[in-house]
C-alpha positions in Angstrom: 213.8 259.7 -12.2 212.7 262.3 -14.7 210.1 260.1 -16.6 208.2 259.4 -13.3 208.3 263.1 -12.4 207.0 264.1 -15.9 204.2 261.5 -15.7 203.1 263.0 -12.4 203.3 266.5 -13.7 201.3 265.7 -16.9 198.6 264.0 -14.7 198.3 267.2 -12.7 197.9 269.6 -15.7 194.0 269.4 -15.6 194.1 270.2 -11.9 196.1 273.3 -12.5 194.0 274.4 -15.5 190.8 273.9 -13.6 192.1 275.8 -10.5 191.9 272.7 -8.4 195.6 272.2 -7.6 196.6 272.6 -4.0 198.4 276.0 -3.5 201.5 274.4 -2.1 202.0 272.3 -5.3 201.7 275.2 -7.8 205.2 276.6 -7.6 206.8 273.1 -8.0 204.5 272.3 -10.9 205.1 275.6 -12.7 208.9 275.3 -12.2 208.9 271.9 -13.8 206.7 273.0 -16.7 209.0 276.0 -17.3 212.2 274.0 -17.6 211.0 270.7 -19.1 210.2 271.2 -22.8 208.3 267.9 -23.0 205.9 268.8 -20.2 205.8 272.4 -21.3 204.6 271.4 -24.7 201.9 269.1 -23.2 200.8 271.9 -20.9 200.6 274.4 -23.8 198.6 271.9 -25.9 196.1 271.2 -23.1 195.7 274.9 -22.2 195.1 275.8 -25.9 192.6 273.0 -26.2 190.7 274.1 -23.1 190.8 277.8 -24.3 189.4 276.7 -27.7 186.6 274.8 -26.1 185.8 277.7 -23.8 185.7 280.1 -26.7 183.3 278.0 -28.7 180.9 277.3 -25.8 177.9 279.5 -25.6 176.1 280.1 -22.3 172.4 280.5 -22.5 169.9 281.3 -19.8 167.2 278.8 -19.2 164.1 278.9 -17.1 164.3 277.7 -13.5 161.9 274.9 -14.5 164.3 273.5 -17.1 167.3 273.9 -14.7 165.4 272.0 -12.0 164.4 269.2 -14.5 168.1 268.8 -15.5 169.2 268.7 -11.9 166.6 266.1 -11.1 167.7 263.9 -14.0 171.3 264.2 -13.0 170.4 263.2 -9.4 168.5 260.2 -10.6 171.4 259.1 -12.8 173.8 259.5 -9.9 171.6 257.6 -7.6 171.6 254.6 -10.0 175.4 254.4 -10.0 
């Protein structure tokens, strides 16, 4: 069933783009995206969006004290969950 396959492929696009897809799934994923125009369009759109965000983000160095403070606040928030 193509729709079910497409749904699974679309759900895995972020995994591929983030480099988190298991190696054994990559060839099957890329093959589907290559030949399915609907999934290919969705892949291109998500990749373009991710590239645009990356291009507009600016990395700045912060002091270790600030970084530790942020880490501690994140840890506290996670502990509450």
